[in-house]
C-alpha positions in Angstrom: 51.7 95.8 -26.2 48.9 97.8 -27.7 49.4 96.2 -31.1 49.3 92.7 -29.5 46.1 93.6 -27.6 44.5 94.9 -30.8 45.5 91.7 -32.7 44.0 89.5 -29.9 40.8 91.5 -30.0 40.5 91.1 -33.8 41.0 87.3 -33.4 38.5 87.2 -30.6 35.9 89.0 -32.8 36.3 86.5 -35.6 35.3 83.7 -33.1 32.1 85.3 -32.0 29.0 83.0 -32.6 27.4 85.5 -35.0 30.5 85.7 -37.2 30.8 81.9 -37.3 27.1 81.6 -38.2 27.5 84.2 -40.9 30.5 82.5 -42.4 28.7 79.1 -42.4 25.6 80.6 -44.0 27.7 82.4 -46.7 28.9 79.1 -48.0 25.3 78.1 -49.0 24.4 81.6 -50.3 26.0 80.9 -53.7 23.6 79.2 -56.1 26.3 77.0 -57.6 27.5 75.8 -54.2 23.8 75.2 -53.2 23.3 73.1 -56.3 26.4 71.0 -55.5 25.2 70.4 -52.0 21.8 69.3 -53.4 23.5 66.9 -55.8 25.6 65.4 -52.9 22.4 64.7 -51.0 22.3 61.4 -52.9 24.8 60.1 -50.4 27.4 59.2 -53.1 30.9 60.6 -53.7 31.3 62.8 -56.8 34.3 64.1 -58.7 34.9 67.8 -59.2 34.3 67.3 -62.9 30.9 65.6 -62.3 29.9 68.3 -59.8 30.9 71.1 -62.3 28.7 69.5 -64.9 25.8 69.2 -62.5 26.1 72.8 -61.4 26.7 74.0 -65.0 29.9 75.8 -64.2 33.5 75.4 -65.3 35.8 72.8 -63.6 38.1 75.6 -62.3 35.1 77.4 -60.8 33.9 74.2 -59.3 37.3 73.6 -57.6 37.1 77.0 -56.0 33.6 76.4 -54.7 34.6 72.9 -53.4 37.6 74.5 -51.6 35.2 76.8 -49.7 32.8 73.9 -48.9 35.7 71.8 -47.6 37.1 74.7 -45.5 33.7 75.1 -43.8 33.4 71.3 -43.3 30.3 70.8 -45.5 32.2 68.3 -47.7 35.2 66.1 -47.4 37.6 65.1 -50.1 38.4 61.4 -50.6 41.5 60.3 -52.5 41.5 57.0 -54.3 44.5 56.5 -56.5 44.8 59.4 -58.9 41.2 60.3 -58.4 39.6 62.7 -55.9 36.0 62.4 -54.8 33.8 64.7 -52.7 30.9 63.9 -50.5 29.0 65.4 -47.6 31.1 65.4 -44.5 28.5 64.0 -42.1 24.9 63.0 -41.5 24.6 66.3 -39.5 25.2 68.3 -42.7 22.6 66.2 -44.6 20.1 66.8 -41.8 20.8 70.6 -41.9 20.3 70.7 -45.6 17.0 68.8 -45.3 15.8 71.3 -42.7 16.8 74.3 -44.9 15.1 72.7 -47.9 11.9 72.3 -45.9 12.0 76.0 -44.7 12.8 77.3 -48.2 9.9 75.4 -49.8 7.3 76.0 -47.1 4.6 78.4 -48.2 5.7 78.2 -51.9 3.2 77.4 -54.6 3.7 73.8 -55.9 5.9 73.9 -58.9 5.4 71.9 -62.1 6.7 68.4 -61.5 9.6 67.7 -63.8 11.2 64.8 -61.9 11.5 61.6 -64.1 8.9 59.0 -63.2 11.5 56.4 -62.2 13.0 58.8 -59.7 9.6 60.1 -58.5 8.5 56.6 -57.7 11.3 55.6 -55.4 14.8 57.0 -54.8 17.3 57.6 -52.0 17.5 60.9 -50.1 21.0 60.7 -48.7 20.6 57.6 -46.5 16.9 57.1 -46.5 14.0 56.3 -48.9 12.2 59.1 -50.8 9.6 59.4 -53.5 6.0 58.2 -53.8 6.6 54.9 -52.0 8.4 56.7 -49.1 5.6 59.2 -48.7 3.0 56.4 -48.6 5.1 54.6 -46.0 5.3 57.7 -43.8 1.5 58.2 -44.1 1.0 54.5 -43.3 3.2 54.6 -40.2 1.3 57.6 -38.8 -2.2 56.3 -39.7 -1.4 53.0 -38.0 -0.3 54.9 -34.9 3.2 53.6 -35.1 4.8 57.0 -35.6 3.8 60.3 -34.1 2.1 62.8 -36.5 5.1 65.1 -36.4 7.4 62.2 -37.3 9.7 62.8 -34.3 9.4 59.5 -32.5 7.9 56.0 -32.6 5.0 55.1 -30.4 5.1 52.1 -28.1 3.1 50.2 -30.7 5.4 51.2 -33.5 8.5 50.2 -31.6 7.0 46.8 -30.8 5.8 46.1 -34.3 9.0 47.2 -36.1 11.1 45.2 -33.6 8.9 42.2 -34.2 9.6 42.5 -37.9 13.3 42.3 -37.2 14.3 45.9 -37.6 17.3 46.8 -35.4 16.5 50.1 -33.7 19.1 52.9 -34.0 21.0 53.2 -30.7 20.1 56.0 -28.3 22.4 58.9 -27.9 23.1 59.6 -31.5 24.0 63.1 -32.5 21.4 63.1 -35.3 17.7 63.0 -34.8 16.2 59.5 -34.1 13.3 60.3 -36.5 12.0 63.3 -38.4 9.6 64.3 -41.2 11.6 65.1 -44.3 9.9 67.1 -47.0 10.0 65.2 -50.3 11.0 67.6 -53.1 9.0 65.8 -55.8 5.9 64.9 -53.8 5.8 68.0 -51.6 4.7 65.8 -48.7 6.7 64.2 -46.0 8.8 61.0 -46.0 10.7 59.5 -43.0 14.2 60.8 -42.3 16.6 60.6 -39.4 18.3 57.6 -38.0 15.1 55.6 -38.2 14.6 56.4 -41.9 18.2 55.2 -42.6 17.6 52.0 -40.6 14.5 51.2 -42.5 16.2 51.7 -45.9 19.0 49.4 -44.8 16.5 46.8 -43.6 14.6 46.9 -46.8 17.8 46.3 -48.7 18.7 43.4 -46.4 15.3 41.8 -46.9 15.7 42.3 -50.7 12.6 44.4 -50.8 14.5 47.0 -52.8 17.3 47.1 -55.3 19.5 50.2 -55.9 20.8 51.2 -59.3 24.6 51.5 -59.4 25.6 55.1 -59.9 22.1 56.4 -59.5 19.6 57.4 -56.7 16.9 55.2 -58.3 15.5 52.5 -56.2 13.5 49.5 -57.6 10.8 47.8 -55.4 11.1 44.0 -55.9 8.0 41.7 -56.0 8.9 40.5 -52.5 9.2 44.1 -51.4 5.8 45.1 -52.9 4.2 42.2 -51.1 5.9 43.0 -47.8 5.1 46.8 -47.9 1.5 46.0 -48.6 1.2 43.4 -45.9 3.1 45.1 -43.1 2.7 48.8 -43.8 -0.4 49.0 -46.1 1.7 50.6 -48.9 0.8 49.9 -52.5 4.1 49.8 -54.2 3.1 47.9 -57.4 
Protein backbone atom coordinates (compact mmCIF):
# COMPACT_ATOMS: atom_id res chain seq x y z
CA UNK A 1 0.00 0.00 0.00
CA UNK A 2 2.88 2.35 0.86
CA UNK A 3 4.56 1.63 -2.48
CA UNK A 4 1.33 2.36 -4.33
CA UNK A 5 0.88 5.66 -2.47
CA UNK A 6 4.49 6.64 -3.21
CA UNK A 7 4.03 5.83 -6.92
CA UNK A 8 0.83 7.88 -7.07
CA UNK A 9 2.61 10.80 -5.41
CA UNK A 10 5.44 10.65 -7.97
CA UNK A 11 2.95 10.62 -10.84
CA UNK A 12 1.07 13.52 -9.30
CA UNK A 13 4.30 15.54 -8.94
CA UNK A 14 5.04 15.14 -12.66
CA UNK A 15 1.67 16.71 -13.46
CA UNK A 16 2.29 19.89 -11.49
CA UNK A 17 2.04 23.08 -13.62
CA UNK A 18 5.64 24.07 -12.92
CA UNK A 19 6.90 20.68 -14.08
CA UNK A 20 4.87 20.80 -17.28
CA UNK A 21 6.06 24.36 -17.94
CA UNK A 22 9.68 23.36 -17.37
CA UNK A 23 9.32 20.38 -19.73
CA UNK A 24 7.81 22.58 -22.42
CA UNK A 25 10.48 25.26 -22.06
CA UNK A 26 13.23 22.62 -22.16
CA UNK A 27 12.18 21.67 -25.69
CA UNK A 28 13.09 25.15 -26.93
CA UNK A 29 16.25 25.43 -24.83
CA UNK A 30 18.34 23.54 -27.38
CA UNK A 31 19.74 25.77 -30.15
CA UNK A 32 19.23 23.19 -32.91
CA UNK A 33 15.59 22.63 -31.96
CA UNK A 34 15.06 26.39 -31.74
CA UNK A 35 16.52 26.76 -35.22
CA UNK A 36 14.17 24.09 -36.56
CA UNK A 37 11.18 25.85 -35.03
CA UNK A 38 12.24 29.14 -36.62
CA UNK A 39 12.52 27.42 -40.00
CA UNK A 40 9.03 25.92 -39.60
CA UNK A 41 7.64 29.43 -39.03
CA UNK A 42 7.36 29.69 -42.83
CA UNK A 43 4.15 27.63 -42.48
CA UNK A 44 5.34 24.83 -44.78
CA UNK A 45 6.02 21.16 -44.09
CA UNK A 46 9.68 20.11 -44.15
CA UNK A 47 11.34 16.71 -44.25
CA UNK A 48 13.73 15.66 -41.50
CA UNK A 49 16.58 15.81 -44.01
CA UNK A 50 15.74 19.38 -44.97
CA UNK A 51 15.49 20.41 -41.33
CA UNK A 52 18.81 18.75 -40.51
CA UNK A 53 20.47 20.79 -43.27
CA UNK A 54 18.81 24.00 -42.08
CA UNK A 55 19.94 23.36 -38.49
CA UNK A 56 23.40 22.19 -39.64
CA UNK A 57 23.18 18.87 -37.79
CA UNK A 58 23.23 15.21 -38.85
CA UNK A 59 19.97 13.51 -39.97
CA UNK A 60 20.10 11.15 -36.99
CA UNK A 61 20.44 14.06 -34.55
CA UNK A 62 17.61 15.87 -36.33
CA UNK A 63 15.37 12.81 -35.94
CA UNK A 64 16.03 12.73 -32.20
CA UNK A 65 15.20 16.42 -31.89
CA UNK A 66 12.03 16.02 -33.96
CA UNK A 67 10.91 13.18 -31.72
CA UNK A 68 11.13 15.52 -28.71
CA UNK A 69 9.34 18.32 -30.53
CA UNK A 70 6.58 15.91 -31.56
CA UNK A 71 6.23 14.49 -28.05
CA UNK A 72 5.71 18.01 -26.66
CA UNK A 73 3.22 18.75 -29.48
CA UNK A 74 5.26 21.56 -31.01
CA UNK A 75 5.29 19.80 -34.38
CA UNK A 76 3.27 17.10 -36.11
CA UNK A 77 4.46 14.48 -38.56
CA UNK A 78 2.55 14.09 -41.82
CA UNK A 79 2.97 10.93 -43.89
CA UNK A 80 2.57 11.13 -47.65
CA UNK A 81 3.47 7.90 -49.39
CA UNK A 82 7.00 6.97 -48.37
CA UNK A 83 7.78 10.51 -47.29
CA UNK A 84 7.34 12.05 -43.86
CA UNK A 85 6.99 15.78 -43.36
CA UNK A 86 7.03 17.94 -40.24
CA UNK A 87 5.22 21.21 -39.59
CA UNK A 88 4.16 23.31 -36.60
CA UNK A 89 1.26 21.62 -34.87
CA UNK A 90 -0.99 24.67 -34.58
CA UNK A 91 -1.40 28.40 -34.92
CA UNK A 92 -1.12 28.59 -31.12
CA UNK A 93 2.45 27.28 -31.34
CA UNK A 94 3.30 29.84 -34.03
CA UNK A 95 1.83 32.61 -31.86
CA UNK A 96 3.90 31.41 -28.90
CA UNK A 97 7.09 31.45 -30.97
CA UNK A 98 6.32 34.97 -32.22
CA UNK A 99 5.92 36.22 -28.66
CA UNK A 100 9.15 34.54 -27.54
CA UNK A 101 11.03 36.03 -30.50
CA UNK A 102 9.73 39.46 -29.55
CA UNK A 103 10.80 39.04 -25.92
CA UNK A 104 14.24 37.65 -26.82
CA UNK A 105 14.94 40.49 -29.26
CA UNK A 106 13.64 43.35 -27.13
CA UNK A 107 16.38 45.61 -25.80
CA UNK A 108 18.99 44.07 -28.08
CA UNK A 109 21.20 46.22 -30.29
CA UNK A 110 20.08 46.05 -33.92
CA UNK A 111 22.17 43.41 -35.69
CA UNK A 112 23.72 43.80 -39.11
CA UNK A 113 21.04 42.98 -41.69
CA UNK A 114 21.95 39.87 -43.66
CA UNK A 115 18.47 39.00 -44.97
CA UNK A 116 18.42 38.78 -48.81
CA UNK A 117 16.71 41.78 -50.41
CA UNK A 118 13.98 39.67 -52.01
CA UNK A 119 12.98 38.24 -48.61
CA UNK A 120 13.38 41.51 -46.79
CA UNK A 121 10.94 43.20 -49.17
CA UNK A 122 8.02 40.80 -48.67
CA UNK A 123 7.70 37.27 -47.34
CA UNK A 124 5.39 35.13 -45.25
CA UNK A 125 5.69 34.78 -41.48
CA UNK A 126 3.77 31.55 -40.89
CA UNK A 127 0.32 32.60 -42.19
CA UNK A 128 0.67 36.38 -42.47
CA UNK A 129 2.71 38.96 -44.40
CA UNK A 130 6.13 40.10 -43.21
CA UNK A 131 8.96 42.30 -44.48
CA UNK A 132 9.18 45.95 -45.51
CA UNK A 133 5.75 46.01 -47.16
CA UNK A 134 4.08 44.43 -44.11
CA UNK A 135 5.75 46.89 -41.73
CA UNK A 136 4.55 49.80 -43.89
CA UNK A 137 1.07 48.28 -43.93
CA UNK A 138 0.98 48.06 -40.13
CA UNK A 139 2.16 51.66 -39.86
CA UNK A 140 -0.49 52.76 -42.37
CA UNK A 141 -3.27 50.97 -40.51
CA UNK A 142 -2.35 52.66 -37.23
CA UNK A 143 -1.77 56.11 -38.75
CA UNK A 144 -5.17 56.00 -40.45
CA UNK A 145 -6.78 55.06 -37.14
CA UNK A 146 -7.98 51.70 -38.43
CA UNK A 147 -5.90 49.71 -35.96
CA UNK A 148 -5.11 50.50 -32.33
CA UNK A 149 -1.50 51.50 -31.71
CA UNK A 150 -0.79 48.29 -29.80
CA UNK A 151 -2.11 46.27 -32.74
CA UNK A 152 -4.56 44.29 -30.60
CA UNK A 153 -7.83 45.32 -32.24
CA UNK A 154 -9.48 47.16 -35.10
CA UNK A 155 -11.22 50.44 -34.48
CA UNK A 156 -14.80 50.95 -35.65
CA UNK A 157 -13.45 52.84 -38.65
CA UNK A 158 -10.99 50.07 -39.47
CA UNK A 159 -13.64 47.39 -39.26
CA UNK A 160 -15.96 49.39 -41.52
CA UNK A 161 -13.28 50.23 -44.10
CA UNK A 162 -11.88 46.70 -44.36
CA UNK A 163 -15.35 45.20 -44.57
CA UNK A 164 -16.19 47.65 -47.36
CA UNK A 165 -13.11 46.47 -49.24
CA UNK A 166 -14.50 42.93 -49.08
CA UNK A 167 -12.33 41.44 -46.34
CA UNK A 168 -14.11 38.66 -44.45
CA UNK A 169 -13.43 39.30 -40.77
CA UNK A 170 -12.13 36.37 -38.71
CA UNK A 171 -14.92 34.86 -36.59
CA UNK A 172 -15.07 35.72 -32.92
CA UNK A 173 -14.24 33.13 -30.31
CA UNK A 174 -11.04 31.89 -31.96
CA UNK A 175 -8.39 30.47 -29.65
CA UNK A 176 -5.71 32.65 -31.26
CA UNK A 177 -5.54 36.41 -30.93
CA UNK A 178 -7.74 38.35 -33.32
CA UNK A 179 -4.92 40.79 -34.01
CA UNK A 180 -1.44 41.45 -32.64
CA UNK A 181 1.80 43.29 -33.34
CA UNK A 182 4.44 40.81 -34.52
CA UNK A 183 8.08 41.93 -34.41
CA UNK A 184 9.62 41.66 -37.88
CA UNK A 185 13.04 39.97 -37.63
CA UNK A 186 14.56 41.81 -40.60
CA UNK A 187 13.02 45.26 -40.06
CA UNK A 188 13.03 45.25 -36.25
CA UNK A 189 9.63 46.93 -36.36
CA UNK A 190 6.12 45.53 -36.15
CA UNK A 191 3.97 43.91 -38.79
CA UNK A 192 0.42 42.60 -38.34
CA UNK A 193 -0.05 39.10 -36.97
CA UNK A 194 -2.91 37.11 -35.49
CA UNK A 195 -6.09 36.02 -37.24
CA UNK A 196 -6.49 39.43 -38.89
CA UNK A 197 -2.99 39.27 -40.36
CA UNK A 198 -3.76 35.82 -41.77
CA UNK A 199 -7.07 37.03 -43.22
CA UNK A 200 -5.36 39.97 -44.93
CA UNK A 201 -2.68 37.76 -46.51
CA UNK A 202 -5.37 35.40 -47.81
CA UNK A 203 -7.39 38.35 -49.15
CA UNK A 204 -4.34 39.85 -50.88
CA UNK A 205 -3.78 36.51 -52.59
CA UNK A 206 -7.43 36.22 -53.63
CA UNK A 207 -7.30 39.73 -55.11
CA UNK A 208 -4.08 38.79 -56.92
CA UNK A 209 -2.24 41.59 -55.19
CA UNK A 210 0.51 39.13 -54.31
CA UNK A 211 2.08 35.98 -55.73
CA UNK A 212 3.90 33.39 -53.62
CA UNK A 213 7.00 31.55 -54.75
CA UNK A 214 6.52 27.78 -54.67
CA UNK A 215 8.80 26.26 -52.04
CA UNK A 216 9.84 29.63 -50.64
CA UNK A 217 8.69 32.27 -48.17
CA UNK A 218 9.19 34.96 -50.81
CA UNK A 219 6.14 37.04 -51.81
CA UNK A 220 5.95 39.17 -54.95
CA UNK A 221 3.74 42.27 -55.07
CA UNK A 222 1.93 42.44 -58.43
CA UNK A 223 1.29 45.69 -60.32
CA UNK A 224 -2.36 45.43 -59.28
CA UNK A 225 -1.26 44.87 -55.70
CA UNK A 226 1.09 47.86 -55.67
CA UNK A 227 -1.73 50.09 -56.94
CA UNK A 228 -4.21 48.66 -54.41
CA UNK A 229 -1.85 48.97 -51.45
CA UNK A 230 -1.08 52.57 -52.37
CA UNK A 231 -4.70 53.52 -52.94
CA UNK A 232 -6.35 51.82 -49.98
CA UNK A 233 -3.56 51.68 -47.38
CA UNK A 234 -1.09 54.38 -48.37
CA UNK A 235 1.68 51.77 -48.77
CA UNK A 236 4.37 52.31 -51.39
CA UNK A 237 5.10 48.75 -52.58
CA UNK A 238 6.79 49.60 -55.89
